[in-house]
C-alpha positions as CSV (number, residue, x, y, z in Angstrom):
1,M,17.4,-30.8,12.1
2,F,13.6,-31.5,12.4
3,I,13.5,-29.4,15.6
4,V,15.2,-26.5,13.8
5,I,12.6,-26.6,11.0
6,I,9.7,-26.6,13.4
7,R,11.1,-23.7,15.5
8,T,11.7,-21.7,12.3
9,I,8.2,-22.3,11.1
10,I,6.7,-21.3,14.5
11,L,8.8,-18.1,14.7
12,Y,8.2,-17.2,11.1
13,T,4.5,-17.6,11.5
14,L,4.6,-15.5,14.7
15,V,6.6,-12.7,13.1
16,V,4.3,-12.5,10.0
17,F,1.2,-12.5,12.4
18,V,2.7,-9.7,14.5
19,M,3.7,-7.6,11.4
20,R,0.1,-8.1,10.1
21,L,-1.3,-6.8,13.4
22,M,1.0,-3.8,13.2
23,G,-0.6,-2.6,10.0
24,K,-0.1,-2.4,6.2
25,R,2.6,0.3,5.9
26,Q,5.3,-0.4,3.3
27,I,8.9,-0.4,4.5
28,G,9.6,3.0,2.9
29,E,6.6,4.5,4.9
30,L,7.6,3.3,8.3
31,Q,8.0,5.8,11.1
32,P,11.4,5.6,13.0
33,Y,9.9,3.7,16.0
34,E,8.1,1.3,13.6
35,L,11.3,0.6,11.7
36,A,13.2,0.0,15.0
37,I,10.5,-2.5,16.1
38,T,10.7,-4.3,12.7
39,I,14.5,-4.7,13.0
40,M,14.3,-5.9,16.5
41,L,11.6,-8.5,15.5
42,S,13.9,-10.0,13.0
43,D,16.8,-10.2,15.5
44,L,14.7,-11.7,18.2
45,A,13.3,-14.3,15.8
46,S,16.7,-15.3,14.4
47,L,18.4,-16.1,17.7
48,P,16.2,-19.0,18.7
49,M,16.3,-20.3,15.1
50,Q,20.1,-20.4,15.1
51,D,20.7,-21.7,18.7
52,T,18.5,-24.6,19.6
53,R,19.9,-24.5,23.2
54,L,17.7,-21.4,23.8
55,P,14.1,-22.1,24.8
56,L,11.6,-21.1,22.1
57,I,9.7,-19.0,24.7
58,L,12.7,-16.6,25.0
59,G,12.0,-15.6,21.4
60,I,8.2,-15.5,21.6
61,I,7.9,-13.4,24.8
62,P,10.0,-10.4,23.5
63,I,8.1,-10.5,20.2
64,I,4.8,-10.4,21.9
65,T,6.1,-7.6,24.2
66,L,7.1,-5.5,21.2
67,L,3.7,-6.0,19.6
68,I,2.0,-4.8,22.8
69,S,4.4,-1.8,23.0
70,E,3.8,-0.8,19.4
71,T,0.0,-1.1,19.9
72,I,0.2,1.2,23.0
73,V,2.4,3.7,21.2
74,S,0.0,3.8,18.2
75,E,-3.0,4.3,20.5
76,V,-1.3,7.1,22.4
77,Q,-0.4,8.8,19.0
78,L,-4.1,8.6,17.9
79,K,-5.3,10.3,21.0
80,S,-2.5,12.8,21.6
81,P,-1.3,15.3,19.0
82,L,1.6,16.2,21.3
83,A,2.7,12.6,21.6
84,R,2.4,12.2,17.8
85,K,4.6,15.3,17.4
86,I,7.3,14.0,19.9
87,I,7.4,10.4,18.5
88,D,7.0,11.1,14.7
89,G,8.2,14.7,14.5
90,K,6.6,17.1,12.1
91,P,7.0,17.8,8.3
92,C,9.7,20.2,7.3
93,I,9.5,22.7,4.5
94,L,12.6,22.4,2.3
95,I,11.6,24.8,-0.5
96,E,9.1,27.6,-0.2
97,E,8.0,29.7,-3.1
98,G,11.0,28.7,-5.2
99,K,13.6,29.3,-2.5
100,I,15.6,26.6,-0.7
101,N,15.6,26.7,3.1
102,A,19.3,26.0,3.8
103,K,18.8,25.9,7.6
104,V,16.2,23.1,7.4
105,L,18.3,21.1,4.9
106,K,21.3,21.3,7.3
107,N,19.2,20.3,10.4
108,Q,17.7,17.3,8.5
109,R,21.1,16.3,7.1
110,I,19.8,16.5,3.5
111,N,22.2,17.6,0.8
112,L,21.3,19.5,-2.3
113,D,21.9,16.5,-4.6
114,D,19.2,14.5,-2.8
115,L,16.8,17.5,-3.0
116,M,17.5,18.0,-6.7
117,E,17.0,14.3,-7.4
118,S,13.6,14.4,-5.7
119,I,12.6,17.4,-7.9
120,R,13.7,15.6,-11.1
121,L,11.9,12.5,-10.1
122,S,8.7,14.6,-9.8
123,G,9.2,15.8,-13.4
124,Y,10.7,19.2,-12.7
125,F,14.2,20.6,-13.3
126,N,14.4,24.1,-11.7
127,V,14.0,25.0,-8.0
128,Q,12.1,28.2,-9.0
129,D,9.4,26.0,-10.5
130,I,8.5,24.6,-7.1
131,Q,6.0,26.2,-4.7
132,F,6.7,23.9,-1.8
133,A,8.9,20.9,-1.1
134,I,8.1,19.2,2.1
135,L,10.0,16.5,4.0
136,E,7.4,14.1,5.4
137,N,7.7,12.2,8.6
138,N,8.3,8.9,6.7
139,G,11.4,10.5,4.9
140,K,9.7,11.1,1.6
141,I,9.8,14.5,-0.1
142,S,6.5,15.9,-1.4
143,I,6.8,18.3,-4.3
144,F,4.2,20.9,-5.1
145,P,4.8,23.0,-8.3
146,K,3.8,26.5,-8.8
147,D,0.4,27.0,-10.5
148,A,2.1,28.0,-13.8
149,N,3.9,24.6,-13.9
150,S,1.1,22.4,-12.7
151,P,-0.3,19.8,-15.1
152,V,-3.4,20.9,-17.0
153,T,-6.6,19.2,-15.7
154,K,-10.0,18.7,-17.3
155,K,-11.4,21.4,-15.1
156,D,-8.8,23.9,-16.5
157,L,-9.9,23.0,-20.0
158,K,-13.6,23.1,-19.0
159,L,-14.0,19.5,-20.2
160,Q,-16.8,17.2,-19.0
161,P,-15.3,14.8,-16.4
162,S,-15.5,11.1,-17.0
163,P,-17.9,9.0,-14.9
164,E,-16.6,8.0,-11.5
165,Q,-14.8,4.6,-11.7
166,T,-15.5,1.8,-9.3
167,I,-13.5,-1.2,-8.1
168,P,-13.8,-4.2,-10.5
169,I,-16.0,-7.0,-9.3
170,I,-14.8,-10.6,-10.3
171,L,-17.7,-12.9,-11.2
172,V,-15.9,-16.0,-12.5
173,V,-12.3,-17.3,-12.0
174,E,-11.1,-20.4,-13.9
175,G,-14.6,-21.6,-14.5
176,K,-15.7,-21.2,-10.9
177,I,-18.3,-18.7,-9.7
178,N,-17.1,-16.0,-7.3
179,H,-20.0,-15.8,-4.8
180,N,-18.5,-12.8,-3.0
181,G,-18.7,-10.9,-6.3
182,L,-22.3,-11.8,-6.7
183,K,-23.0,-10.8,-3.2
184,K,-21.5,-7.3,-3.9
185,L,-23.9,-7.0,-6.9
186,N,-26.8,-8.4,-4.8
187,Q,-27.4,-11.0,-7.6
188,T,-27.8,-14.8,-7.8
189,E,-26.2,-17.6,-9.8
190,K,-29.4,-17.7,-11.9
191,W,-28.9,-14.1,-12.8
192,L,-25.2,-14.7,-13.7
193,H,-26.0,-17.7,-16.0
194,K,-28.7,-15.6,-17.8
195,Y,-26.5,-12.5,-18.0
196,L,-23.5,-14.4,-19.4
197,K,-25.6,-16.3,-21.9
198,S,-27.0,-13.0,-23.2
199,S,-23.4,-11.9,-23.7
200,G,-22.5,-15.0,-25.7
201,V,-21.1,-17.3,-23.1
202,K,-22.6,-20.8,-23.2
203,E,-20.8,-22.5,-20.3
204,I,-19.3,-20.8,-17.2
205,S,-16.7,-23.6,-17.2
206,D,-15.4,-22.2,-20.5
207,L,-14.4,-19.0,-18.8
208,Y,-10.9,-18.2,-17.5
209,I,-12.2,-14.9,-15.9
210,A,-15.3,-12.8,-16.0
211,L,-15.7,-9.5,-14.2
212,I,-17.4,-6.1,-14.2
213,N,-14.6,-3.6,-14.8
214,S,-14.2,-0.2,-13.3
215,N,-16.3,1.3,-16.2
216,G,-19.2,-0.9,-15.3
217,K,-18.8,-3.2,-18.3
218,L,-18.5,-7.0,-18.5
219,Y,-15.1,-8.2,-19.4
220,Y,-14.3,-11.9,-19.9
221,E,-11.7,-14.2,-21.3
222,T,-12.3,-17.8,-22.2
223,N,-9.9,-20.7,-21.8
224,R,-9.2,-20.5,-25.5
225,K,-6.2,-18.2,-26.0
226,G,-7.0,-14.8,-27.4
227,N,-10.7,-15.0,-26.9
228,I,-11.4,-11.7,-25.1
229,K,-14.6,-9.7,-25.1
230,E,-16.0,-6.6,-23.4
231,G,-19.7,-5.7,-23.3
232,S,-22.2,-3.5,-21.5
233,F,-23.4,-4.3,-17.9
């Protein structure tokens, strides 16, 4: 039993490591060859887990081989548009200027119900409202409405755009200073103490979280429930 646990932990760690090296795509965004590799990885890892008579190396070597193969294929795709077209295929136009391309639907084995569902999920009901519907390489359908049906933007209304937002920077978590956050701001602990004190915070240990939000303002919560405050940075 102990041997099975150890083998499982080793193979699990290896598969997670390999998947991490393969990139950050979500399952729904995998290309066909990536999905095939993912399925094969799970099968290769499960065999040595279930059968302790098989040497562990028989599971490790194929997994590493698949990682190398995927890396080579990815590099070839990056450098060769032709290879990318052969391996991934190319996007297909399902609707153009409000007209359904029946031939492409048939070739891609997509029925009208699936197409209409994608249109409804995008917030539209009628095919004639759609300028383009494109089947992407990852299987998703991109919907582009006609100009008359596009959402109104601030530019259309000639409104002043809001200031560009930034990624929030965490300064304190559960009473502990986040030094990486200070580094991003090019500031010191002394500055943080002084800054928080001017905002009404007496002790950093009293804070549950403190951060500079996407609008450039200080936001913090204390350990006391309901004590939330936002101020200028």
